C-alpha positions in Angstrom: 0.0 0.0 0.0 1.3 3.5 -0.9 1.7 5.7 2.1 0.1 9.0 1.3 1.6 12.1 3.0 -0.1 15.5 3.4 2.8 17.4 4.9 2.8 20.9 3.4 6.0 22.3 5.0 8.9 21.4 7.3 7.0 22.9 10.2 4.4 20.1 9.9 7.1 17.6 10.6 9.3 19.6 12.9 6.9 22.1 14.6 9.7 23.6 16.8 12.5 23.6 14.2 11.0 25.9 11.5 13.5 24.7 8.9 13.7 26.5 5.6 14.5 25.0 2.2 18.2 25.8 2.5 18.5 24.1 5.8 16.7 21.0 4.5 19.0 20.8 1.5 22.1 21.2 3.7 20.8 18.4 5.8 20.4 16.2 2.7 24.0 16.9 1.7 25.2 15.5 5.1 23.4 12.2 4.6 25.7 9.3 3.6 23.1 8.0 1.2 22.4 9.5 -2.3 19.1 11.5 -2.0 17.1 12.4 -5.0 13.8 14.1 -6.0 11.8 13.9 -9.2 8.7 15.6 -10.8 5.4 13.7 -10.9 6.3 12.7 -14.5 9.5 11.0 -13.2 12.1 13.6 -14.4 14.9 14.3 -11.9 15.1 17.8 -10.4 17.5 17.2 -7.5 20.4 15.1 -6.2 22.4 15.8 -3.0 26.1 16.2 -3.0 26.8 12.5 -2.4 25.5 11.8 -6.0 27.9 14.4 -7.5 30.9 13.2 -5.5 30.3 9.5 -6.3 29.3 9.6 -10.0 31.3 12.7 -11.0 28.3 14.0 -12.9 27.1 17.5 -12.6 23.5 18.3 -11.5 22.7 19.5 -15.0 23.9 16.2 -16.5 21.8 14.3 -14.1 18.5 16.2 -14.7 15.6 14.7 -16.7 16.6 11.1 -17.5 20.3 11.7 -17.1 20.1 9.8 -13.8 20.0 6.6 -15.8 23.5 7.2 -17.3 25.7 5.7 -14.6 23.6 2.5 -14.2 25.5 -0.7 -15.2 24.6 -1.7 -18.8 23.3 -5.0 -17.6 20.7 -3.3 -15.3 20.1 0.0 -17.0 17.1 -0.9 -19.1 15.5 -2.9 -16.2 15.9 0.1 -13.9 14.4 2.4 -16.4 11.4 0.2 -17.0 10.8 -0.3 -13.3 10.8 3.4 -12.8 8.4 3.9 -15.7 6.0 1.4 -14.1 6.2 3.1 -10.7 5.6 6.5 -12.1 2.6 5.3 -14.1 1.1 3.3 -11.2 2.1 5.5 -8.3 3.6 2.5 -6.6 6.9 2.3 -4.7 10.1 2.1 -6.7 12.8 -0.4 -5.6 15.7 -1.7 -7.7 19.1 -3.2 -7.0 21.8 -2.1 -9.5 25.4 -1.3 -9.9 26.3 2.4 -10.4 29.4 3.6 -12.1 31.7 5.8 -9.9 33.8 8.7 -11.2 36.8 6.4 -11.5 34.9 3.9 -13.7 34.4 1.3 -11.1 31.0 0.0 -10.1 29.3 -0.6 -6.7 26.0 -2.1 -5.9 23.2 0.2 -4.6 19.6 -0.2 -3.4 17.4 2.4 -5.1 14.1 3.2 -3.4 11.6 5.9 -4.1 8.0 6.9 -2.9 5.5 9.4 -4.2 4.7 12.5 -2.2 1.0 13.0 -2.6 -1.1 16.1 -2.1 -4.5 16.4 -0.4 -6.2 15.5 -3.7 -4.3 12.2 -3.9 -2.1 13.2 -6.9 1.6 12.8 -6.9 3.3 16.1 -6.4 6.9 14.9 -6.3 9.0 11.8 -5.9 11.5 11.4 -3.1 14.1 8.6 -2.9 17.5 7.3 -1.9 20.3 5.2 -3.2 22.0 3.1 -0.5 25.4 1.5 -0.9 25.0 -2.3 -0.4 28.1 -3.4 -2.2 29.8 -5.4 0.6 26.4 -7.0 1.5 25.9 -8.0 -2.2 29.4 -9.4 -2.4 28.8 -11.5 0.7 25.5 -12.7 -0.6 27.1 -13.7 -3.9 29.9 -15.5 -2.1 27.3 -17.4 -0.1 25.4 -18.3 -3.2 28.5 -19.7 -4.9 29.4 -21.6 -1.7 26.0 -23.2 -1.5 25.9 -24.0 -5.2 29.2 -25.8 -4.8 27.9 -27.7 -1.8 24.7 -28.6 -3.7 26.8 -29.8 -6.7 28.8 -31.9 -4.2 25.6 -33.5 -2.8 24.4 -34.2 -6.4 27.8 -35.7 -7.2 27.4 -38.0 -4.2 24.1 -39.2 -5.5 25.5 -39.8 -9.0 28.5 -41.6 -7.5 26.1 -43.9 -5.6 24.2 -44.6 -8.8 27.4 -45.4 -10.6 28.9 -47.6 -7.8 26.3 -50.3 -8.1 26.7 -51.1 -11.8 30.5 -50.9 -11.4 30.4 -53.6 -8.7 28.2 -55.7 -11.0 30.6 -55.2 -13.9 33.5 -56.3 -11.7 31.6 -59.5 -10.6 30.4 -60.3 -14.2 33.9 -59.9 -15.7 35.3 -62.2 -13.0 32.6 -64.8 -13.8 33.3 -64.4 -17.6 37.0 -64.9 -17.0 36.6 -68.0 -14.9 33.8 -69.6 -16.9 34.7 -72.7 -18.9 31.6 -72.4 -21.2 31.9 -69.9 -24.1 28.2 -69.2 -24.3 28.0 -68.6 -20.5 31.0 -66.2 -20.7 29.4 -64.3 -23.5 26.2 -63.8 -21.5 28.2 -62.4 -18.6 30.0 -60.0 -20.9 26.6 -58.9 -22.4 25.3 -58.2 -18.9 28.5 -56.2 -18.1 28.1 -54.2 -21.3 24.5 -53.3 -20.3 25.7 -52.1 -16.9 28.4 -50.1 -18.6 25.8 -48.4 -20.9 23.9 -47.5 -17.7 26.9 -45.7 -16.4 27.4 -43.9 -19.6 23.8 -42.7 -19.6 24.1 -41.4 -16.0 27.3 -39.5 -16.6 26.2 -38.0 -20.0 23.0 -36.9 -18.4 24.8 -35.2 -15.5 27.6 -33.6 -17.6 25.0 -32.4 -20.2 23.1 -30.4 -17.7 26.1 -28.8 -15.9 28.3 -28.1 -18.9 26.6 -24.8 -19.7 26.9 -23.5 -16.1 26.5 -19.8 -17.0 24.8 -19.8 -20.5 21.0 -19.9 -20.8 19.7 -22.3 -23.5 16.3 -23.4 -24.6 15.5 -26.4 -22.4 12.4 -28.5 -21.8 11.1 -28.0 -18.2 9.8 -31.6 -18.2 13.2 -33.0 -19.1 14.7 -31.1 -16.2 12.1 -32.4 -13.7 12.7 -36.0 -15.0 16.4 -35.5 -14.8 16.1 -34.5 -11.1 14.2 -37.7 -10.4 16.8 -39.7 -12.2 19.7 -38.2 -10.3 17.9 -38.9 -7.0 17.0 -42.5 -7.9 19.1 -44.0 -5.1 17.6 -41.8 -2.4 14.1 -42.4 -3.7 14.6 -46.2 -3.7 16.1 -46.0 -0.1 12.8 -44.3 1.1 10.6 -46.7 -0.9 9.0 -43.5 -2.2 6.5 -43.3 -5.1 6.9 -40.5 -7.6 3.6 -39.6 -9.5 3.9 -37.3 -12.5 1.3 -35.6 -14.6 2.5 -33.6 -17.6 -0.4 -31.4 -18.7 1.9 -29.0 -20.4 5.5 -28.6 -21.4 7.6 -25.8 -22.9 11.2 -24.9 -23.6 12.4 -22.0 -21.6 15.7 -20.1 -22.0 17.3 -21.2 -18.7 20.6 -22.2 -17.2 19.7 -25.9 -17.1 22.1 -26.9 -14.3 20.7 -24.2 -12.0 17.1 -25.1 -12.6 18.0 -28.8 -12.2 19.5 -27.8 -8.8 16.2 -26.2 -7.8 14.1 -29.2 -8.7 16.5 -31.6 -7.0 16.6 -29.5 -3.9 12.8 -29.4 -3.6 12.6 -33.2 -4.2 15.2 -33.8 -1.5 13.1 -31.7 0.9 10.1 -33.9 0.0 12.1 -37.1 0.6 13.2 -35.9 4.0 9.6 -34.9 4.9 7.8 -38.1 3.9 7.6 -41.4 5.7 8.8 -44.6 4.1 6.5 -45.5 1.1 5.4 -41.9 1.0 4.3 -40.2 -2.2 5.7 -37.2 -4.2 3.7 -35.6 -7.0 5.2 -33.6 -9.8 2.8 -31.7 -12.2 3.2 -29.3 -15.1 0.4 -27.1 -16.4 -0.4 -23.8 -17.9 -1.6 -21.0 -15.5 -3.0 -17.6 -16.2 -0.9 -14.6 -14.9 -3.2 -11.7 -13.8 -0.4 -9.1 -14.0 0.8 -9.8 -17.6 -2.6 -11.2 -18.8 -0.8 -14.2 -20.3 -0.5 -17.9 -19.7 2.6 -19.1 -17.9 4.1 -22.5 -17.4 3.7 -23.9 -13.8 5.5 -26.7 -12.1 4.0 -28.1 -8.9 5.9 -30.4 -6.5 4.0 -31.8 -3.6 4.3 -34.5 -0.9 2.3 -36.2 1.8 5.0 -35.7 4.4 4.8 -34.0 7.8 4.2 -30.5 6.5 5.4 -27.1 7.9 4.0 -24.9 10.6 2.0 -22.2 8.9 3.7 -19.5 11.1 7.0 -20.5 9.5 6.0 -20.0 5.9 7.1 -16.3 5.7 10.7 -17.3 6.7 11.2 -20.3 4.4 13.3 -18.4 1.8 15.4 -16.5 4.3 19.1 -17.4 4.5 20.1 -19.7 7.3 16.5 -20.5 8.3 15.9 -24.2 8.5 13.3 -26.6 10.0 15.9 -29.4 10.0 17.7 -28.4 13.1 21.4 -29.6 13.0 21.0 -31.4 9.7 20.2 -28.3 7.6 22.2 -25.3 6.5 19.2 -23.1 5.8 20.5 -22.1 2.4 18.9 -24.5 0.0 15.6 -22.7 -0.4 17.3 -19.3 -0.3 19.5 -20.3 -3.2 16.6 -21.8 -5.0 14.7 -18.5 -4.7 17.7 -16.5 -6.0 17.9 -18.9 -9.0 14.1 -18.6 -9.7 14.2 -14.8 -9.4 16.9 -14.8 -12.1 14.8 -16.9 -14.3 11.7 -14.7 -13.9 9.8 -17.3 -11.9 7.7 -16.9 -8.7 7.4 -19.6 -6.1 4.6 -20.2 -3.6 4.3 -22.7 -0.7 1.1 -24.1 0.8 0.7 -26.4 3.7 -2.1 -27.5 6.1 0.3 -27.2 9.0 2.8 -29.4 10.8 1.7 -32.9 11.4 1.9 -36.5 10.0 0.9 -36.6 6.3 -0.4 -33.0 6.2 1.9 -32.4 3.2 3.4 -29.4 1.5 2.8 -28.0 -2.0 5.4 -25.9 -3.9 4.2 -24.1 -7.0 6.7 -22.5 -9.4 5.4 -20.2 -12.2 7.7 -19.2 -15.0 6.8 -15.8 -16.5 9.6 -15.5 -19.1 9.4 -16.2 -22.8 8.7 -19.8 -23.8 8.5 -21.7 -27.0 7.3 -25.1 -28.2 4.4 -25.1 -25.7 2.5 -28.4 -25.5 -0.9 -28.7 -23.8 -2.4 -32.0 -24.5 -3.0 -34.7 -21.9 -3.4 -37.3 -24.6 0.0 -36.3 -26.1 1.9 -36.0 -22.9 0.3 -39.0 -21.1 -1.9 -39.5 -18.1 -0.6 -40.0 -14.6 2.7 -41.9 -14.6 3.4 -43.6 -11.3 7.0 -44.4 -10.8 8.1 -46.6 -7.9 11.9 -46.7 -8.0 
């Protein structure tokens, strides 16, 4: 909700101070943040001295839309569009971006702005600040990298477990083939060993294929990523005697970093596996959903379980760093990292639960709002419910 203000002068806020315009501007120059002011149409008319000192731009160069100049090229257009939406809607403006300093270097800032409204409810001016969050952002990025490496390590452990079983079988089969006195019997052992070897090749190719393009988005089927996550966790699913039920009502290729999205799906499935009892059920669904904001259809992925659920009061904290419901066994970073990845892929995530308790279950819905292609929406084409007991 927009906070409407009806202060007409400084005396309304400081009745005993009786501050004039020059005193207020001097006060703004002493603030360590960048302070700015815009017209109702969104054109800049004021920056405090902190802006001039940091960017090296003059006030004249910064007026109008000149404020957008020092934004990092990767975020400049996004910041401009976000500002345009705020001005048109009268809603609060908030963007994180890098700003170029006078020496050419960049630092991360949090930009926030709110409209100052008159008695008639119309915006008279915009007031805002830019707060330096560079160290905080670097620490956050380091934490992200650390957790991604840890997650990759956990995934590698699952893959290693899957590979170890066929390797043991190959060793035994080759021994039997070598010691067998019957040629036909030896050939059958070799054939079985070859089949196990092909299984290893499939697992490794699948894993390497999704992680090779660690930083480059590519058109990838969402269904294939969900299926790959199930395949990579095959050993853990089998250990829990869990049943995976899938219903593919829609599929689409999205421009994503496949390894990152695979990490999200795998992390959510691991949470489900830890929540359910032996022989529990995990459901994976894909469908098309209508997005009210963009008035378009979006691809949705739903992952649910019939596990012990989550206390409703804890839902607002789920995606905060270091928050965990697993006590000593959790780092509290898995869902936080997943949320960062989904944000980068223009996806929103919602969690529903009936509360904490046996078989109350949890439902996670991910909605992808970005561009998609090769959309398929046909139950007959994609298949009815597929129940997989690994």
